[in-house]
NULUMZA-717266 format. One record per residue (C-alpha): residue number from 1; residue in three letters; chain; x, y, z. Coordinates in Angstrom, 2 decimals, decimal comma. Layout:
BEGIN
<site NUM 'ALA' 'A' <X Y Z>>
...
% end
This chain:
BEGIN
<site 1 'MET' 'A' <102,41 -103,27 -39,27>>
<site 2 'SER' 'A' <100,85 -105,17 -42,26>>
<site 3 'GLY' 'A' <102,63 -108,55 -43,63>>
<site 4 'PRO' 'A' <106,14 -108,38 -44,33>>
<site 5 'ALA' 'A' <107,27 -106,93 -47,33>>
<site 6 'ARG' 'A' <109,51 -108,69 -50,19>>
<site 7 'ASN' 'A' <110,72 -105,24 -51,38>>
<site 8 'GLY' 'A' <111,36 -101,81 -49,83>>
<site 9 'LEU' 'A' <113,39 -98,64 -49,59>>
<site 10 'PHE' 'A' <115,03 -97,27 -46,35>>
<site 11 'LEU' 'A' <115,69 -93,70 -45,83>>
<site 12 'TYR' 'A' <116,87 -91,73 -42,78>>
<site 13 'ALA' 'A' <115,08 -88,59 -41,78>>
<site 14 'LYS' 'A' <116,14 -85,57 -39,28>>
<site 15 'ASP' 'A' <112,39 -84,45 -38,94>>
<site 16 'LEU' 'A' <110,70 -88,12 -39,20>>
<site 17 'GLU' 'A' <107,29 -86,68 -39,55>>
<site 18 'ARG' 'A' <107,86 -83,96 -42,29>>
<site 19 'LEU' 'A' <109,62 -86,46 -44,40>>
<site 20 'ALA' 'A' <106,98 -89,42 -44,09>>
<site 21 'GLY' 'A' <104,44 -86,83 -44,74>>
<site 22 'PHE' 'A' <106,16 -85,93 -47,91>>
<site 23 'TYR' 'A' <106,34 -88,88 -49,51>>
<site 24 'GLN' 'A' <102,95 -90,28 -48,46>>
<site 25 'SER' 'A' <101,33 -87,02 -49,99>>
<site 26 'LEU' 'A' <103,42 -86,95 -52,96>>
<site 27 'LEU' 'A' <103,06 -90,41 -53,89>>
<site 28 'THR' 'A' <99,66 -91,29 -52,39>>
<site 29 'MET' 'A' <101,14 -93,92 -50,27>>
<site 30 'ARG' 'A' <99,43 -95,79 -47,38>>
<site 31 'ARG' 'A' <100,58 -95,59 -43,72>>
<site 32 'VAL' 'A' <100,78 -99,03 -42,39>>
<site 33 'HIS' 'A' <102,68 -98,54 -39,37>>
<site 34 'ALA' 'A' <104,14 -95,71 -37,31>>
<site 35 'SER' 'A' <106,13 -95,19 -34,11>>
<site 36 'ASP' 'A' <108,52 -92,38 -32,59>>
<site 37 'GLU' 'A' <111,32 -94,18 -34,50>>
<site 38 'LEU' 'A' <109,94 -95,08 -37,85>>
<site 39 'VAL' 'A' <107,05 -94,75 -40,33>>
<site 40 'VAL' 'A' <106,04 -97,34 -42,99>>
<site 41 'LEU' 'A' <104,68 -96,32 -46,15>>
<site 42 'GLN' 'A' <103,04 -98,71 -48,61>>
<site 43 'ILE' 'A' <103,08 -97,57 -52,32>>
<site 44 'PRO' 'A' <99,84 -98,33 -54,13>>
<site 45 'ALA' 'A' <99,36 -101,44 -56,03>>
<site 46 'SER' 'A' <102,78 -102,70 -55,15>>
<site 47 'ASP' 'A' <104,64 -104,90 -52,68>>
<site 48 'LEU' 'A' <106,89 -102,17 -52,15>>
<site 49 'GLN' 'A' <107,31 -100,31 -49,00>>
<site 50 'LEU' 'A' <109,21 -97,20 -47,93>>
<site 51 'VAL' 'A' <110,60 -97,09 -44,55>>
<site 52 'VAL' 'A' <111,42 -93,63 -43,19>>
<site 53 'HIS' 'A' <113,64 -93,93 -39,87>>
<site 54 'ALA' 'A' <114,61 -91,14 -37,71>>
<site 55 'ILE' 'A' <118,42 -90,49 -37,39>>
<site 56 'PRO' 'A' <119,50 -91,06 -33,73>>
<site 57 'ALA' 'A' <118,99 -87,77 -31,70>>
<site 58 'PRO' 'A' <122,82 -87,40 -30,88>>
<site 59 'ILE' 'A' <123,39 -87,66 -34,59>>
<site 60 'ALA' 'A' <120,38 -85,62 -35,86>>
<site 61 'ALA' 'A' <121,71 -82,72 -33,67>>
<site 62 'THR' 'A' <124,69 -82,32 -35,55>>
<site 63 'ILE' 'A' <122,82 -82,04 -38,85>>
<site 64 'THR' 'A' <121,42 -78,89 -40,16>>
<site 65 'ILE' 'A' <118,83 -78,80 -42,78>>
<site 66 'THR' 'A' <118,73 -75,50 -44,86>>
<site 67 'SER' 'A' <115,75 -73,94 -46,92>>
<site 68 'PRO' 'A' <115,59 -74,85 -49,64>>
<site 69 'PRO' 'A' <117,77 -78,00 -48,67>>
<site 70 'LEU' 'A' <121,20 -78,77 -49,90>>
<site 71 'ARG' 'A' <120,67 -81,42 -52,57>>
<site 72 'ARG' 'A' <122,60 -84,84 -51,65>>
<site 73 'VAL' 'A' <124,04 -85,36 -55,11>>
<site 74 'ASP' 'A' <127,13 -87,38 -53,96>>
<site 75 'THR' 'A' <125,42 -90,46 -53,41>>
<site 76 'ALA' 'A' <125,90 -94,07 -54,78>>
<site 77 'LEU' 'A' <122,43 -94,86 -54,86>>
<site 78 'LYS' 'A' <119,30 -93,15 -56,31>>
<site 79 'PHE' 'A' <115,76 -94,49 -56,43>>
<site 80 'PHE' 'A' <112,87 -93,76 -58,88>>
<site 81 'LEU' 'A' <109,32 -93,96 -58,65>>
<site 82 'THR' 'A' <106,30 -93,49 -61,07>>
<site 83 'VAL' 'A' <103,74 -90,49 -60,57>>
<site 84 'PRO' 'A' <100,69 -89,97 -62,85>>
<site 85 'SER' 'A' <101,70 -86,63 -63,81>>
<site 86 'LEU' 'A' <105,06 -84,78 -63,83>>
<site 87 'PRO' 'A' <103,69 -81,33 -63,85>>
<site 88 'GLU' 'A' <101,48 -82,09 -60,99>>
<site 89 'ALA' 'A' <103,97 -83,77 -58,80>>
<site 90 'ARG' 'A' <106,23 -80,61 -59,48>>
<site 91 'GLN' 'A' <103,54 -78,48 -57,97>>
<site 92 'LEU' 'A' <102,65 -80,66 -55,03>>
<site 93 'ALA' 'A' <106,27 -81,19 -54,12>>
<site 94 'ALA' 'A' <107,04 -77,57 -53,86>>
<site 95 'SER' 'A' <104,06 -76,91 -51,59>>
<site 96 'LEU' 'A' <105,57 -79,91 -49,06>>
<site 97 'GLY' 'A' <109,06 -78,49 -49,17>>
<site 98 'GLY' 'A' <110,75 -80,49 -51,85>>
<site 99 'GLU' 'A' <111,35 -79,88 -55,44>>
<site 100 'VAL' 'A' <110,98 -81,79 -58,71>>
<site 101 'TYR' 'A' <113,38 -80,24 -61,32>>
<site 102 'THR' 'A' <112,21 -78,78 -64,34>>
<site 103 'GLU' 'A' <114,96 -80,58 -66,63>>
<site 104 'GLN' 'A' <113,41 -83,68 -67,62>>
<site 105 'TRP' 'A' <114,66 -86,57 -70,35>>
<site 106 'GLN' 'A' <112,79 -89,29 -72,23>>
<site 107 'GLY' 'A' <113,23 -93,01 -71,70>>
<site 108 'PRO' 'A' <111,73 -95,82 -73,64>>
<site 109 'GLY' 'A' <107,86 -95,30 -72,62>>
<site 110 'PHE' 'A' <108,64 -92,82 -69,90>>
<site 111 'VAL' 'A' <109,68 -89,28 -68,96>>
<site 112 'VAL' 'A' <111,72 -88,57 -65,95>>
<site 113 'SER' 'A' <113,00 -85,86 -63,69>>
<site 114 'ASN' 'A' <115,37 -85,64 -60,77>>
<site 115 'ALA' 'A' <113,61 -84,47 -57,44>>
<site 116 'CYS' 'A' <114,68 -83,84 -54,08>>
<site 117 'ASP' 'A' <112,98 -84,05 -50,57>>
<site 118 'PRO' 'A' <112,67 -81,40 -47,81>>
<site 119 'GLU' 'A' <115,89 -82,88 -46,39>>
<site 120 'GLY' 'A' <117,88 -82,71 -49,79>>
<site 121 'ASN' 'A' <117,73 -86,58 -50,84>>
<site 122 'VAL' 'A' <117,63 -86,90 -54,44>>
<site 123 'PHE' 'A' <115,70 -89,29 -56,17>>
<site 124 'GLN' 'A' <113,70 -89,79 -59,76>>
<site 125 'LEU' 'A' <110,06 -89,57 -60,77>>
<site 126 'ARG' 'A' <108,88 -91,08 -63,77>>
<site 127 'GLU' 'A' <105,67 -90,52 -65,79>>
<site 128 'SER' 'A' <104,45 -93,40 -68,21>>
<site 129 'LEU' 'A' <104,01 -92,27 -71,78>>
<site 130 'GLY' 'A' <101,50 -93,32 -74,28>>
<site 131 'ALA' 'A' <98,37 -92,99 -72,35>>
<site 132 'ALA' 'A' <95,20 -92,18 -74,49>>
<site 133 'GLN' 'A' <94,30 -89,72 -72,11>>
<site 134 'PRO' 'A' <96,39 -87,28 -70,18>>
<site 135 'PRO' 'A' <97,29 -88,99 -66,67>>
<site 136 'LYS' 'A' <95,22 -87,58 -63,85>>
<site 137 'ARG' 'A' <96,41 -87,43 -60,32>>
<site 138 'ILE' 'A' <94,96 -89,97 -57,93>>
<site 139 'LYS' 'A' <93,56 -88,17 -54,56>>
<site 140 'PRO' 'A' <95,54 -89,64 -51,57>>
<site 141 'ILE' 'A' <93,45 -92,11 -49,64>>
<site 142 'LYS' 'A' <93,35 -90,98 -46,01>>
<site 143 'PRO' 'A' <94,09 -94,25 -43,97>>
<site 144 'PRO' 'A' <91,42 -95,68 -41,65>>
<site 145 'ILE' 'A' <91,70 -94,69 -37,76>>
<site 146 'GLY' 'A' <94,05 -97,18 -36,17>>
<site 147 'PRO' 'A' <96,93 -97,28 -33,56>>
<site 148 'ALA' 'A' <99,32 -95,25 -35,74>>
<site 149 'THR' 'A' <96,82 -92,55 -36,45>>
<site 150 'ARG' 'A' <97,95 -89,22 -34,77>>
<site 151 'LEU' 'A' <95,50 -87,01 -32,76>>
<site 152 'CYS' 'A' <95,64 -83,24 -32,80>>
<site 153 'MET' 'A' <93,18 -81,20 -30,64>>
<site 154 'SER' 'A' <91,89 -77,82 -29,15>>
<site 155 'LEU' 'A' <91,18 -76,29 -25,84>>
<site 156 'ALA' 'A' <88,79 -73,51 -25,51>>
<site 157 'ALA' 'A' <86,20 -72,55 -23,29>>
<site 158 'ARG' 'A' <83,57 -72,32 -25,88>>
<site 159 'PRO' 'A' <85,00 -74,91 -28,59>>
<site 160 'GLY' 'A' <83,86 -74,13 -31,95>>
<site 161 'SER' 'A' <83,69 -76,24 -35,08>>
<site 162 'PHE' 'A' <85,69 -74,32 -37,58>>
<site 163 'GLY' 'A' <89,27 -75,76 -36,48>>
<site 164 'SER' 'A' <88,25 -79,22 -36,51>>
<site 165 'ARG' 'A' <86,34 -79,17 -39,87>>
<site 166 'PHE' 'A' <89,51 -77,19 -41,34>>
<site 167 'GLN' 'A' <92,20 -79,44 -40,26>>
<site 168 'ASN' 'A' <90,10 -82,72 -40,84>>
<site 169 'ARG' 'A' <89,53 -81,64 -44,13>>
<site 170 'LEU' 'A' <93,29 -80,77 -45,13>>
<site 171 'TYR' 'A' <93,95 -84,25 -43,55>>
<site 172 'GLU' 'A' <91,65 -86,01 -46,00>>
<site 173 'HIS' 'A' <92,59 -84,13 -48,97>>
<site 174 'LEU' 'A' <96,42 -85,14 -48,36>>
<site 175 'GLY' 'A' <95,76 -88,52 -47,37>>
<site 176 'LEU' 'A' <97,31 -87,92 -43,86>>
<site 177 'ASP' 'A' <96,72 -90,39 -41,02>>
<site 178 'TYR' 'A' <95,56 -87,65 -38,53>>
<site 179 'VAL' 'A' <92,41 -87,05 -36,61>>
<site 180 'TYR' 'A' <91,59 -83,54 -35,10>>
<site 181 'LYS' 'A' <88,92 -83,09 -32,15>>
<site 182 'ALA' 'A' <87,84 -80,02 -30,16>>
<site 183 'PHE' 'A' <87,52 -79,90 -26,53>>
<site 184 'THR' 'A' <87,34 -77,72 -23,48>>
<site 185 'THR' 'A' <88,42 -78,51 -19,87>>
<site 186 'THR' 'A' <87,94 -77,50 -16,18>>
<site 187 'ASP' 'A' <91,32 -78,83 -15,16>>
<site 188 'LEU' 'A' <93,88 -77,36 -17,61>>
<site 189 'THR' 'A' <96,88 -78,67 -15,85>>
<site 190 'ALA' 'A' <95,43 -82,52 -16,34>>
<site 191 'ALA' 'A' <94,51 -81,72 -19,87>>
<site 192 'ILE' 'A' <98,12 -80,59 -20,85>>
<site 193 'GLY' 'A' <99,48 -83,53 -18,53>>
<site 194 'GLY' 'A' <97,09 -85,98 -20,95>>
<site 195 'ILE' 'A' <98,69 -84,24 -24,11>>
<site 196 'ARG' 'A' <101,92 -85,30 -23,02>>
<site 197 'ALA' 'A' <101,11 -88,72 -21,58>>
<site 198 'LEU' 'A' <99,13 -89,70 -24,62>>
<site 199 'GLY' 'A' <101,48 -88,56 -27,31>>
<site 200 'ILE' 'A' <98,98 -86,09 -28,97>>
<site 201 'ARG' 'A' <100,80 -84,54 -31,76>>
<site 202 'GLY' 'A' <99,30 -80,79 -31,34>>
<site 203 'CYS' 'A' <96,86 -78,53 -29,32>>
<site 204 'ALA' 'A' <95,32 -75,27 -30,43>>
<site 205 'ILE' 'A' <94,86 -72,73 -27,28>>
<site 206 'SER' 'A' <91,90 -70,56 -27,33>>
<site 207 'MET' 'A' <90,54 -68,13 -24,59>>
<site 208 'PRO' 'A' <90,98 -67,93 -21,82>>
<site 209 'PHE' 'A' <93,96 -70,48 -21,89>>
<site 210 'LYS' 'A' <96,56 -68,91 -23,77>>
<site 211 'GLU' 'A' <98,55 -67,30 -20,67>>
<site 212 'ALA' 'A' <97,61 -69,85 -18,23>>
<site 213 'VAL' 'A' <99,06 -72,72 -20,20>>
<site 214 'ILE' 'A' <102,44 -71,12 -20,22>>
<site 215 'PRO' 'A' <103,94 -72,90 -16,96>>
<site 216 'LEU' 'A' <102,63 -76,02 -18,32>>
<site 217 'LEU' 'A' <105,18 -76,01 -21,24>>
<site 218 'ASP' 'A' <108,89 -77,04 -21,41>>
<site 219 'ARG' 'A' <109,88 -74,12 -23,87>>
<site 220 'LEU' 'A' <108,16 -71,21 -25,81>>
<site 221 'GLU' 'A' <109,34 -70,44 -29,18>>
<site 222 'GLY' 'A' <109,51 -67,19 -31,37>>
<site 223 'SER' 'A' <106,72 -64,83 -31,03>>
<site 224 'ALA' 'A' <104,96 -67,00 -28,31>>
<site 225 'ALA' 'A' <108,11 -66,09 -25,82>>
<site 226 'ALA' 'A' <108,11 -62,33 -26,82>>
<site 227 'ILE' 'A' <104,58 -61,89 -26,31>>
<site 228 'ASP' 'A' <103,87 -64,22 -23,25>>
<site 229 'SER' 'A' <100,74 -65,83 -25,12>>
<site 230 'VAL' 'A' <100,32 -69,37 -26,66>>
<site 231 'ASN' 'A' <97,85 -70,44 -29,07>>
<site 232 'THR' 'A' <99,67 -73,63 -30,50>>
<site 233 'ILE' 'A' <101,36 -76,47 -28,64>>
<site 234 'VAL' 'A' <103,34 -79,10 -30,58>>
<site 235 'ASN' 'A' <104,49 -82,40 -28,77>>
<site 236 'ASP' 'A' <107,86 -83,69 -29,81>>
<site 237 'ASN' 'A' <108,30 -87,22 -28,11>>
<site 238 'GLY' 'A' <106,87 -85,68 -24,80>>
<site 239 'ARG' 'A' <108,36 -82,16 -24,92>>
<site 240 'LEU' 'A' <105,89 -79,52 -25,25>>
<site 241 'SER' 'A' <106,63 -76,45 -27,05>>
<site 242 'GLY' 'A' <104,52 -73,44 -27,06>>
<site 243 'TYR' 'A' <103,95 -71,23 -30,35>>
<site 244 'ASN' 'A' <101,75 -68,20 -31,33>>
<site 245 'THR' 'A' <100,18 -68,32 -34,96>>
<site 246 'ASP' 'A' <97,91 -65,47 -33,91>>
<site 247 'TYR' 'A' <100,72 -62,79 -34,19>>
<site 248 'SER' 'A' <101,81 -63,76 -37,76>>
<site 249 'ALA' 'A' <97,93 -63,76 -38,81>>
<site 250 'ILE' 'A' <97,41 -60,58 -37,51>>
<site 251 'LEU' 'A' <100,20 -58,85 -39,31>>
<site 252 'GLU' 'A' <99,27 -60,43 -42,57>>
<site 253 'VAL' 'A' <95,44 -59,46 -42,22>>
<site 254 'LEU' 'A' <96,59 -55,74 -41,51>>
<site 255 'ALA' 'A' <98,90 -55,67 -44,41>>
<site 256 'ARG' 'A' <96,50 -57,10 -46,90>>
<site 257 'ALA' 'A' <93,98 -54,44 -45,95>>
<site 258 'GLY' 'A' <96,27 -51,93 -46,32>>
<site 259 'VAL' 'A' <96,28 -50,35 -42,73>>
<site 260 'SER' 'A' <98,88 -47,71 -42,60>>
<site 261 'PRO' 'A' <101,41 -47,87 -39,63>>
<site 262 'GLU' 'A' <100,23 -43,96 -38,90>>
<site 263 'THR' 'A' <96,71 -45,09 -38,19>>
<site 264 'ALA' 'A' <95,91 -44,44 -34,39>>
<site 265 'PHE' 'A' <93,94 -47,19 -33,03>>
<site 266 'LEU' 'A' <91,84 -48,43 -29,88>>
<site 267 'LEU' 'A' <92,32 -51,86 -28,87>>
<site 268 'ARG' 'A' <89,81 -53,47 -26,56>>
<site 269 'GLY' 'A' <90,92 -56,28 -24,20>>
<site 270 'SER' 'A' <94,06 -57,19 -22,31>>
<site 271 'GLY' 'A' <94,05 -61,12 -22,67>>
<site 272 'GLY' 'A' <96,53 -63,48 -24,78>>
<site 273 'MET' 'A' <94,86 -62,42 -28,14>>
<site 274 'ALA' 'A' <95,00 -58,78 -27,27>>
<site 275 'LYS' 'A' <98,66 -59,32 -26,79>>
<site 276 'ALA' 'A' <99,38 -60,69 -30,13>>
<site 277 'VAL' 'A' <97,31 -57,92 -31,60>>
<site 278 'ALA' 'A' <99,34 -55,39 -29,59>>
<site 279 'ALA' 'A' <102,75 -56,93 -30,36>>
<site 280 'ALA' 'A' <101,79 -56,83 -34,08>>
<site 281 'LEU' 'A' <100,53 -53,13 -34,22>>
<site 282 'ARG' 'A' <103,89 -52,20 -32,35>>
<site 283 'ASP' 'A' <106,17 -54,09 -34,71>>
<site 284 'ARG' 'A' <104,19 -52,72 -37,73>>
<site 285 'GLY' 'A' <105,28 -49,48 -36,56>>
<site 286 'HIS' 'A' <102,03 -48,10 -35,05>>
<site 287 'ARG' 'A' <102,83 -45,50 -32,25>>
<site 288 'LYS' 'A' <99,57 -43,72 -31,39>>
<site 289 'GLY' 'A' <97,21 -46,24 -29,88>>
<site 290 'THR' 'A' <95,23 -46,90 -26,56>>
<site 291 'VAL' 'A' <94,34 -50,19 -24,76>>
<site 292 'VAL' 'A' <90,90 -50,23 -23,61>>
<site 293 'ALA' 'A' <90,71 -52,48 -20,64>>
<site 294 'ARG' 'A' <88,59 -52,65 -17,43>>
<site 295 'ASN' 'A' <91,20 -54,59 -15,64>>
<site 296 'GLU' 'A' <93,68 -51,88 -14,81>>
<site 297 'THR' 'A' <96,55 -54,07 -14,01>>
<site 298 'SER' 'A' <96,52 -56,25 -17,10>>
<site 299 'GLY' 'A' <95,40 -53,33 -19,19>>
<site 300 'ARG' 'A' <98,04 -51,06 -18,09>>
<site 301 'ALA' 'A' <100,70 -53,61 -18,14>>
<site 302 'LEU' 'A' <99,97 -54,58 -21,72>>
<site 303 'ALA' 'A' <99,73 -50,97 -22,79>>
<site 304 'GLU' 'A' <103,09 -50,04 -21,30>>
<site 305 'THR' 'A' <104,97 -53,17 -22,69>>
<site 306 'TYR' 'A' <104,36 -51,98 -26,12>>
<site 307 'GLY' 'A' <104,45 -48,30 -25,63>>
<site 308 'PHE' 'A' <100,76 -47,43 -25,93>>
<site 309 'SER' 'A' <98,22 -45,58 -23,62>>
<site 310 'TRP' 'A' <95,85 -47,20 -21,43>>
<site 311 'ALA' 'A' <91,94 -46,50 -20,66>>
<site 312 'ALA' 'A' <89,30 -48,21 -18,63>>
<site 313 'SER' 'A' <86,61 -47,34 -21,08>>
<site 314 'THR' 'A' <86,07 -45,70 -24,36>>
<site 315 'ASP' 'A' <84,34 -42,47 -22,71>>
<site 316 'GLY' 'A' <85,85 -39,42 -24,69>>
<site 317 'LEU' 'A' <88,25 -41,67 -27,02>>
<site 318 'ALA' 'A' <88,02 -42,03 -30,74>>
<site 319 'ALA' 'A' <90,26 -43,34 -33,24>>
<site 320 'PRO' 'A' <90,28 -44,36 -37,21>>
<site 321 'LEU' 'A' <91,02 -47,98 -36,39>>
<site 322 'LEU' 'A' <88,82 -49,89 -33,63>>
<site 323 'ILE' 'A' <90,08 -53,38 -32,92>>
<site 324 'ASN' 'A' <87,94 -55,78 -30,53>>
<site 325 'ALA' 'A' <90,19 -58,41 -29,09>>
<site 326 'THR' 'A' <87,76 -59,70 -26,49>>
<site 327 'PRO' 'A' <84,96 -62,25 -26,49>>
<site 328 'LEU' 'A' <82,24 -59,79 -27,05>>
<site 329 'GLY' 'A' <80,42 -60,72 -29,95>>
<site 330 'MET' 'A' <81,45 -64,42 -30,10>>
<site 331 'ALA' 'A' <78,90 -67,04 -30,39>>
<site 332 'GLY' 'A' <77,47 -68,24 -26,77>>
<site 333 'THR' 'A' <76,44 -65,74 -24,06>>
<site 334 'ASP' 'A' <78,19 -62,50 -25,50>>
<site 335 'ALA' 'A' <76,84 -63,01 -29,04>>
<site 336 'ASP' 'A' <74,48 -60,04 -28,98>>
<site 337 'ARG' 'A' <77,04 -57,66 -27,43>>
<site 338 'LEU' 'A' <78,69 -54,75 -29,17>>
<site 339 'ALA' 'A' <82,25 -54,34 -28,50>>
<site 340 'PHE' 'A' <82,18 -50,74 -29,30>>
<site 341 'PRO' 'A' <79,53 -47,85 -29,00>>
<site 342 'GLU' 'A' <77,83 -47,20 -32,36>>
<site 343 'ALA' 'A' <79,02 -43,56 -32,34>>
<site 344 'LEU' 'A' <82,72 -44,53 -32,06>>
<site 345 'ILE' 'A' <82,24 -46,92 -35,22>>
<site 346 'ALA' 'A' <80,48 -44,23 -36,79>>
<site 347 'GLY' 'A' <83,40 -42,07 -36,28>>
<site 348 'SER' 'A' <85,97 -44,54 -37,58>>
<site 349 'GLU' 'A' <87,46 -45,54 -40,90>>
<site 350 'ILE' 'A' <88,36 -49,23 -40,27>>
<site 351 'VAL' 'A' <86,66 -51,71 -37,79>>
<site 352 'PHE' 'A' <88,75 -55,08 -37,18>>
<site 353 'ASP' 'A' <86,99 -57,90 -35,00>>
<site 354 'VAL' 'A' <89,39 -60,47 -34,14>>
<site 355 'VAL' 'A' <86,16 -62,87 -33,12>>
<site 356 'ALA' 'A' <85,96 -65,44 -35,87>>
<site 357 'VAL' 'A' <82,62 -67,16 -35,12>>
<site 358 'PRO' 'A' <80,24 -65,99 -36,14>>
<site 359 'VAL' 'A' <81,74 -64,26 -39,22>>
<site 360 'GLU' 'A' <79,47 -61,49 -39,06>>
<site 361 'THR' 'A' <79,61 -60,52 -35,25>>
<site 362 'PRO' 'A' <77,49 -57,33 -34,19>>
<site 363 'LEU' 'A' <80,55 -55,30 -34,79>>
<site 364 'ILE' 'A' <81,17 -56,32 -38,18>>
<site 365 'ARG' 'A' <77,40 -55,83 -38,93>>
<site 366 'ALA' 'A' <77,16 -52,41 -37,53>>
<site 367 'ALA' 'A' <80,52 -51,28 -39,33>>
<site 368 'GLN' 'A' <78,87 -52,88 -42,50>>
<site 369 'ARG' 'A' <75,64 -51,01 -42,09>>
<site 370 'LEU' 'A' <77,72 -47,58 -41,41>>
<site 371 'GLY' 'A' <79,79 -48,10 -44,47>>
<site 372 'ARG' 'A' <83,11 -48,70 -42,66>>
<site 373 'GLN' 'A' <86,05 -50,74 -43,86>>
<site 374 'ARG' 'A' <85,79 -54,07 -41,99>>
<site 375 'ILE' 'A' <88,38 -56,81 -40,97>>
<site 376 'SER' 'A' <86,87 -60,25 -39,91>>
<site 377 'GLY' 'A' <88,40 -62,57 -37,55>>
<site 378 'ALA' 'A' <87,19 -65,20 -40,12>>
<site 379 'ASP' 'A' <90,54 -64,03 -42,07>>
<site 380 'VAL' 'A' <92,54 -64,52 -38,95>>
<site 381 'ILE' 'A' <91,51 -67,82 -38,12>>
<site 382 'VAL' 'A' <92,29 -69,36 -41,56>>
<site 383 'LEU' 'A' <95,92 -67,90 -41,58>>
<site 384 'GLN' 'A' <96,74 -69,06 -38,07>>
<site 385 'ALA' 'A' <95,12 -72,54 -38,36>>
<site 386 'LEU' 'A' <96,99 -72,93 -41,54>>
<site 387 'GLU' 'A' <100,03 -72,23 -39,41>>
<site 388 'GLN' 'A' <99,01 -74,95 -37,06>>
<site 389 'PHE' 'A' <98,52 -77,50 -39,51>>
<site 390 'VAL' 'A' <102,20 -76,87 -40,87>>
<site 391 'LEU' 'A' <103,56 -76,99 -37,30>>
<site 392 'TYR' 'A' <101,63 -80,33 -36,72>>
<site 393 'THR' 'A' <102,32 -82,28 -40,04>>
<site 394 'GLY' 'A' <105,36 -80,40 -41,51>>
<site 395 'ILE' 'A' <103,40 -79,97 -44,80>>
<site 396 'ARG' 'A' <102,23 -76,70 -46,27>>
<site 397 'PRO' 'A' <99,14 -77,29 -48,53>>
<site 398 'ASP' 'A' <98,79 -75,11 -51,69>>
<site 399 'ALA' 'A' <96,55 -72,06 -51,74>>
<site 400 'ASP' 'A' <93,46 -73,69 -53,73>>
<site 401 'THR' 'A' <93,62 -76,54 -51,08>>
<site 402 'VAL' 'A' <93,64 -74,22 -48,09>>
<site 403 'ALA' 'A' <90,80 -72,23 -49,53>>
<site 404 'GLU' 'A' <88,73 -75,19 -50,18>>
<site 405 'ALA' 'A' <89,24 -76,62 -46,76>>
<site 406 'ALA' 'A' <88,16 -72,82 -45,51>>
<site 407 'ALA' 'A' <84,97 -72,88 -47,21>>
<site 408 'PHE' 'A' <84,22 -76,41 -46,06>>
<site 409 'ALA' 'A' <84,95 -75,46 -42,37>>
<site 410 'ARG' 'A' <82,76 -72,29 -42,67>>
<site 411 'SER' 'A' <79,83 -74,23 -44,53>>
<site 412 'ALA' 'A' <78,92 -76,02 -40,95>>
% end
């Protein structure tokens, strides 16, 4: 922590990281200290510090935070802080899980609105009046790497650069004291133990670790438990929880592409990503489909779990929707391999390649050449990476910020 402050505010939080991130981003504060119990934020050009302190676990367990949060209006004390622009603060607060109310009133030299944070604490924001030019929002300054910096990472057999560039770009844009780094490993057990022991906040999990990692975690959440596949680990004080953001991303890209649940499909693959795809197809209402996998044990098990058929190869098969959930076409040793025969692609209507890097895989290029509708893994990777960012930080950036970070990540 820097030198002692002469003035400050003290705020208790059920979700320490989310609440600290809210005020840090909204008010462009600098994080000067962080621990498992508290985060200290410094208000720019001021001696004032905001100390966000975790509510003791036994008490926190009795508190329920709704969405949107219930406003805690019955308090005897309410603080106010100044922002460059109330309209911009209103938009940013909404993206961070809080709210700046539309009602506002004017005082001597300022206009003011009430606001609440993601846990319902009510405060005020003021915008000074009388400036010659409309006030502009100051971009948050990302703190330099130090002891308080939180590390997030990824584990993959073939680490890529998209996730690191996307996450780090969002950290920079929002002024968050986080760093993201891609890794591979030949010892998964030791790697997961390192996440726990070193306090690494989160880890993205890619092929081929999405199923093998499960016994090393403390619990599975939501779709990860349902489909027995993990692509995200969140570390809460040494307790590792597994999530699957692939599933929700696949649901969304299929809906955006206008794919009807009546469409029959061929799904190639039987690993962790194929599980997410099969679960999403089943939950969308698809009933006619075949899992194509050389491994009969895993392929048949996946097909039977979700009510589809299984085949060892595509021989004699056809479908209007072709989906590749294998590494075929991925940058590396399989970069030139086509996931489906060209005759099958020519007879299809929609081609979906879950491989995200490169954006134009051999399968996507073939579909483009043959005039077929295409769904790229590049769309999936942005959606699932965004949900990982939210899990790690508790902050949901606005659509423009996400689009800029995705474009930056792809520009490498």
